[in-house]
N, C-alpha and C positions, 0 to 999 in steps of 0.2 A: 324119264322124270320119274320113276316109286323109287330108283335108288339115288335121284337126288333128293326127294322128297324125306326118304327115309334122313340121310348122311342129317339134314337138316333138323328135323327133326330129334335125331338124338340127340343132337346139338344139346337143344333149346330143350330137351327134357334132364339129359344134365345139370344144365346151369343153374332152374328154375329148385333143384333138391337145396337150397342150402335159405332159399325164399331172398327175395329184398335187404338190399341195406338201408339201415335208419343212417341218410346222410346225414350234414350240415344245411342248413340252407344257402342255398346260393345269392349271390348277388345280385343289385336290381341291375334286370338289363338297362343296353340305355336306347331310349327311342332313337327307330334308320336304322340303316342298314349295317348287319355283324357280319366280320368273314366267321368261323371257327377252322382253327390249322389243331392238325395231329401231329404230334413230335412221340411219334414211337420208336424210337432207338434213343438213347442219353448220349451218342453220339454225335444227334444235329440237333440237339436243345437250343440251342445260343441261333445258330445257324435260323429256327422258324422264330425263335427270337425276333433278331434282326428282317427277315422279310417283312415278320406284323409290323414294324417298326418303318419300315423301308413304303410298305405299302400306305399307314397311315400320314405318314408324312407327302403322300401324294395325293390323298385324296379325300377329302371334307367330311367331316360328322361320320369318319366308320370306323367302326369300334371291335376289335378284334378279340376273342377267345379261343388262346391255348393250351390245350389238356395233351397230358400227360399220362406214358406209358408205365406201367409200376417201373421197368427199372431206371425210365427217365426224371418217377418223381423220386427218387432217394438221393441223388445229388443234387451238392448243395450250388442253391442258383445265384446272380446277382439281383443285388435288390431292383426296381424301374419306378420311376415316380410316373409311367406314359398313363394320360388320360385315357380312358374307356380301352386299357389294352389287363385280359381277364386272362390270369395262370393259376391253371388249377388240376386235377385228376381227372384221368375220364372216367367216368362213369360203369360200377361194374354191370356183367353182361345180364343183371334179373331184366326180363321186360319189362317189371313196371320200374325200374333206375332210369335202365332207356330211355323211355318215354317222359316219366321226367325230367332227365335234360333237356330234349328238344320240347316239350311243352313250354321250356320256363328258352330258351335260348332263344330259339325259333333263325338259328342258319340261314340266310341269304344264301353262303356257299361255302362246303368243305372243302381243302385244302386235305391231302395226307398228305403224309411221308413215308417212305423207308417200306410198308410190309408190316408185320404183325395183325393183321385183320382182323376186325370183333367180329363175328358178325351180327347181333344183332344190332351191333350199335349202326355197322353199315347199310344192312339191308333195311330196318326201318329208314333209319335217313334217306336213301332214294327210295323208297314205298310216299316218302312226304311230298317229294317231286325237289328236294336240294340236290342244286348239281354238284358235282364230285369231282374230283381231280387226286388222281398221287403222281406225286415228284419224288426222284431219289430213290424210283427203288431198286430193292437189292438181293439177288437170291437168297441173301444170313435171314432176310424179312419171310421167306416163303416157307421158311427149312424145318418148323415145327412134325410136332406128331399129328396134328389134325392134317395139314399138307398134303402129309405122306398116306395120311388111314384115312383121309374124306375128303381124296381130291372132286370130288364131287363141291364141296361147298366151297371150296375152294376158289374154281369157277364162276357159279355162283358168282362171289362177291366180284371179282374180276371184274366180269362184268356187270355190276353193280353201279363202275366210273366212267365219266365220257369220256374221259382220256389218261393215261399214263404212261411216264414218261420215267427209262431208265439210268441208271449209272452209266451202262457197257448193251453192246449186240449181245455176250452172253446171257444177259438178265433179261433181254425181250427176248431172245431166244426160250428160256426158259422159261418165262408167264405165255408164251403163246403155248408152251406145251403146257400149262397149267391147267389155259382157258382162254387164256384173252384173248380177246379177235382184233389181228394184226393189224386192224384198219382202226383199230384205239389207241395203240404200243410207239413209243419215238424216244432213241436215243438222246440222250445231253447230256451233257458235262453234268458232275458233281455237285450236291446243296451245298457251299461255301460259305460261315459266316465272312461280310463283308463290312468292309467301314463306310459307316455315313456321318457327313460333312458338320460337325458342330454348325450352329449360326453366330454370326457376328453381325455389330449390326458395321454400315462399311465406313459411316464414318470414324467411330470409333478406330476399326483398324487406318484408316485416313492417317487421325491424328497421332498413335502408335506407334508407331509404322515413321514418320517424320520425327518423333521426339527422341528416337531410333538408332536415326539411320546411322551404320558404321561403325554399332555396337556393338558387341558380340552381346548373345543372348544365349539362356537356359534354361528350363521350365522344370520344377516340380507340382507335381499334381498330384492332387490327395493324401496330403501328411498327416499321417497319424502323431502325434502328442512324441512319441517313443521312436520316434523316423526324425523330428527336426535338429537334435543335436547333430545324425550324418550327415544330414542336408549342408547345415550352415558349416560345418566339416570340411569333409566337398568344397566347397564353397572356393575356404579359408585359400583349402590345398590350390584348385583350382585359380587365385585372383594371384597369385604367385607368380605365371607363366601370364597370363593377358588382366594385368589391371583395371582400363574398364572393362569386365564379365561387368554383369549385372545376373542376377536372380529374379526370376522371380517365383516366390515360394506359395503356391495355391495350395491351404489346409482341407484338412477331409472333413471339417463343419467351422462356424462360427467361432464357438466357444475359442479351440486349440489355435486357429488367428493370432487370438489375444496371448495368449502364447508364442505361438511362432514370435512376432513383435519381438516381446521383451527377451526371445533370450534373443535373435539377433542385438539388440540394440544394450544388451546385458558380454557380449561378445565384443564388441566395441565396432560391429557394421554402422552404415549410415545405412538405416533403415525409415520405410515410409509405408502406408497404410493406402494400396488401392479405394478408393470412392472416397476415403477421408483428407486423403489432399492431393492436387496438381497431377501430373503427368512426372513421368522420374527426372531429376534433369543428369547431369555429369556426372555428378559427385553419391550416388542415388550408389549404392552396392546392394542390395533384398529391399525388395517390395510384400510384401504382405497382401496375400487377395481370397478373402473369402466367397463368394458367389459364386456360386457352379456354373454360372450363365456365363458368365467371360468365360468360360474350358479353350471357349469356341476365337476365339478373338488372340490368348494365350499362344495358341501352337499353333495360331499360325505368323506370327512371330518370332518363336522360337525357333531355331532349325535342333533343336536337340532338348528332350521331354526324356523325365526320370521319371515315372510314375511308380506312385507311394503305393500306400494299402499293401504291399509286397515284402516286407522285413520283418516283418512280426505275421506271426499265426494267428488264426480264428477269423482275419479279414479277405483274404483271398480271391485280392491283386484288385485293377480293375483292368475295364476295354482298352487294350493296346490299337484296335483298328480308330482308337478318336482321333488318338496321333498323329499316326501313317495314313489315314484320309487325307490331313491336313499337313502333309508333307514333313512331320518333324521325325527324325531316329528318336531310336526307341531305345529305354534304359529300362533297367526294371529287377526289384529281386526278387528269392528263389519262391517262396510262397506265393502263386497268383492257382489257387487250385480253380479256380470260379477261371478261368481263363485261359487253360495251361495247353487246349487246342494252338489258342488263336496265338499266344508269343510261341509256340515251340512253331508253325506254320513264319512266323517272322524271325526268328531266331535261326531256321535251317537256311532261308534265303536271304541271311545276312541284313537282315533292316531291325537286330534286333539282340540287345546284349544285355547279360546279366551279370549284376553286383553285386554281390554280398556283405561291404564294408564301406564305411567313410573311402578310405583309400584308394576302392579301387572305380570309385563311382567321383571322387576327386580326378585320377590317372583317365578316365574315361569322359569323363567333359573339358578333358585339355585338349585330349586328342580330337574330339568329335566340335569343337569349336571353329574349327580349320574348315573353312568351305567347303571346300572339291569331297572330304572326311563326310560330312553329316551329307551333301546331297548326293551323295554314292548309300548309302543308307535309306533314306526317304524314295529314290527311284525303285529299292529291291522294295520296300515298302509298301508302294503302290504299287507294284505290279502282284504280292498277294492277295492283298485288297480287291485286286482289280477281275480275278479267277472264277468269283461263285459271278461275277456284277452280269453277265451278259443269260444267263438261268433269272435268278432274280425279276431285271427288269420283263423280260420275256414270262413268267409268272402273273404279276405284278399286273400285266395289260390282259392275260388275258383272264385274272379275276375279273380288273376292273369291266372290261367286255359284256362282262355275264353279268354283273350286278346294272348294268347300261340298260343292257335287252331284258331285264327283267323289272325295274323302273319304267320303260317304253313301253313293257306290254301294260302293270300296272296299270299305267295310266287313258291307255289305248282303253282298258276294265273301265277306267270312270269316268 
């Protein structure tokens, strides 16, 4: 016990030297339940964000706070407009910063990923009675100097978690050696990003499907002004082999839709605006859309989708799993740094193809509008996004059970 206390005392003395940081004020905490998820590894930030959104979709009125380690905070993250989802760097290890963080957010559950444990933050969270669980634990997350030179501290930290799920049996053996009680450890699959099915109204889907029956369709979404000529040129090329082909051109923002519509008409296409006009008829060649809420509908009716914001530097692409989750084969440009691991998984499985210009895009669309070609890619995409679903579903179930137990105990005390 003396050695254990000495190791932790030495660490705490070290982090106190620099003094507390003057951090910016936090956003207001929503009333009600709040789950805190910590992304300790840069490579699993997107998976953690995906898990957060899944939880919020399944549980009403829960807020989620996602904190990032120093390495994770340096990467470009896709913008999110999800209400009550907060993303910010983890607090420093100074006790005053830790206390300020926990006093403000008051999490009802902490989900830690990978490793890279922060002693003051972890132990203070446990001391306040917050249930804690670690998932996707990996040996690399426990290979720092502190883990080697202060094993007593690592032992204390591992004991603070109620449950630890590891990536492999070898990782579990390593953590048991470091002091994890064997009864708390379990081997599961790695945490992977998965797709969420965007919603659409069933009546809209039925009406659009009836309108398009027997007609080939492809979808270009998140299109930037600079990408409009590429998409229209590709469509003209594909029309030579499929005269009834319809392009649904969904722009990056509302003003760009006006540009797309005028450029389509200037090039001689029969064009319409979704929302302003009724459903497309047999003569419509290009339908321009601008409401992001309609993406779920268009991914469902189009067997092939080109994901824009990917041919021009500085935008980082868009989430390919939104298309794969709804059975649409994925085409994309080379500038997808925000979602590079996701595109890599899909491309390796044969569920996505990269295109660099209008000619390559037109050729890909012409090949993939054949139903069997697109279906093969769509099936491969579904296999990819299903890989991490079992772990995600289980973790969400465990979180919800814990929150329900806490709510029940609170009601009983009241």
